[in-house]
Structure formats: structure tokens, C-alpha cells
C-alpha positions in Angstrom: -15.1 20.5 -11.5 -12.4 17.9 -10.5 -11.8 17.5 -6.8 -8.3 19.0 -7.1 -9.7 22.1 -8.8 -12.4 22.4 -6.2 -9.9 22.1 -3.3 -7.6 24.6 -4.9 -10.5 27.0 -5.3 -11.4 26.6 -1.6 -7.8 27.2 -0.6 -7.6 30.4 -2.7 -10.9 31.6 -1.2 -9.6 30.9 2.3 -6.5 32.9 1.5 -8.5 35.8 0.2 -11.0 35.8 3.1 -8.8 35.0 6.1 -5.3 36.1 5.1 -1.9 34.5 4.4 -1.5 32.6 7.6 -3.5 29.3 7.7 -3.0 29.2 11.5 -5.4 32.1 11.7 -8.1 30.4 9.6 -11.2 29.1 11.4 -11.0 25.4 12.3 -14.1 24.5 10.2 -12.4 25.9 7.1 -9.2 24.0 7.8 -11.2 20.8 8.5 -13.2 21.2 5.2 -9.9 21.5 3.2 -8.4 18.6 5.1 -11.5 16.5 4.5 -11.2 17.0 0.8 -7.6 16.0 0.9 -8.7 12.8 2.7 -11.2 12.0 0.0 -8.4 11.8 -2.5 -6.8 8.9 -0.6 -6.1 5.9 -2.7 -7.3 2.5 -1.9 -3.6 1.7 -1.1 -3.5 4.4 1.5 -6.6 3.1 3.2 -5.0 -0.3 3.4 -1.8 1.2 4.8 -3.8 3.2 7.4 -5.7 0.0 8.4 -2.4 -1.8 9.0 -1.0 1.1 11.0 -4.2 1.2 13.1 -3.7 -2.5 13.8 -0.2 -1.9 15.0 2.0 -3.4 12.4 5.5 -1.9 12.3 6.7 0.4 9.5 9.2 -2.2 8.3 6.6 -4.9 8.1 4.1 -2.8 6.2 6.8 -1.5 3.9 7.9 -5.1 3.1 4.3 -6.4 2.6 3.0 -3.4 0.6 6.2 -2.5 -1.4 6.5 1.0 0.1 9.5 2.7 1.7 9.7 2.6 5.5 10.0 6.4 5.3 6.7 6.8 3.5 5.0 4.6 6.2 6.7 6.6 8.9 5.4 9.9 7.3 1.9 8.5 7.1 2.0 7.4 10.7 3.3 10.8 11.8 0.5 12.6 9.9 -2.1 10.3 11.6 -0.6 11.1 15.0 -0.6 14.8 14.4 -4.2 14.7 13.3 -5.3 12.5 16.3 -6.3 9.7 13.9 -4.1 7.1 15.4 -6.5 5.2 17.6 -5.2 1.7 17.8 -7.6 -1.2 17.0 -7.6 -4.9 17.3 -9.8 -7.7 16.3 -10.8 -10.4 18.8 -8.4 -12.8 17.1 -5.6 -10.3 17.5 -6.4 -9.8 21.2 -6.4 -13.6 21.6 -3.0 -13.8 19.9 -1.6 -11.1 22.1 -2.9 -12.8 25.3 -1.4 -16.1 24.1 2.0 -14.5 23.3 2.1 -12.8 26.7 1.3 -16.0 28.6 3.9 -18.0 26.8 6.9 -15.6 27.1 9.3 -15.4 30.0 9.1 -11.9 31.5 7.0 -10.4 28.7 7.6 -6.7 28.1 5.9 -4.6 25.5 9.0 -4.4 23.3 9.6 -8.1 23.3 6.0 -9.0 22.6 5.9 -6.4 19.8 9.0 -7.9 18.3 7.5 -11.4 18.3 4.2 -10.2 16.9 5.7 -7.8 14.3 3.7 -5.0 15.9 4.4 -1.5 17.2 5.2 -1.4 20.9 2.6 1.3 21.4 -0.1 -0.9 19.9 1.0 -3.7 22.3 0.8 -1.3 25.3 -2.7 -0.1 24.3 -4.0 -3.5 23.7 -2.6 -4.9 26.9 -4.3 -2.1 28.8 -7.5 -3.0 27.0 -7.1 -6.7 28.1 -6.4 -5.6 31.7 -9.6 -3.4 31.7 -11.6 -6.3 30.3 -10.3 -8.6 33.1 -11.2 -6.0 35.8 -14.8 -5.6 34.6 
């Protein structure tokens, strides 16, 4: 059975068992269905998610990967709603951030984000991470 047919069968079974309102379904059933949806991600979506997690802006990702900014914005929104948006950075990215902050006059998150082509929320999270590392 193909994954789409399997997922459709599970959704039909959930409707039959738990009723017409998915909000009333048990969390484990919803997670199972959501998990099957995630398995169908293309390699491109995995790349897009990686770029989002590393804080690149919607515009930058759209230009680099030939997607519309709206598509990237929708993907970022879905990740936020599902609590999957946990920003990450490599040691090189943290070094680059630290260098950028040190060499700017009055560095604010928006300005640093603009220079680095990153999302300002990513910059805020990574600057907090750098401060925590300095305080340890």
C-alpha cells in the first residue's frame, strides 16, 4: 500500500472512530497522521527546513532555492505552529556572528541580521547562546 493510501486509510479510520472534529481526536492519533505526512517530505523540503533552522531569511532562501517567498513563509509558519522551529548554528556561524557584532557600531539584532542575511529571531537566539557561553 502506498504511503498516501495508508495515510488516507488512517484518517478515515480516525474519523470513523473519533468523529468529525479532529480537535477531539487523541494526540497520539494526530501525531501518527502528522508523522506520516512528514515522511513524505521531499529532499528539497529537508534542505529548506535546514536553512530555516539556521536562520536564513525567507527572501534569501527563496532566491537560492528558486521558491517563492510565500512558500518559505508558509513552511516557516508550519514549523512554528508545530514547535519545530528550534534555531541552530554551527561553530563557524557563531564565530561569524561574534565577529559581526564586534565590528559594527551599535549592533542591534535587526542590523546584524541584515548584514548576515539571517532572521532577526535567529540572531537574538544565537546572541543569547553566546552570552550564556561567556557566563559559564
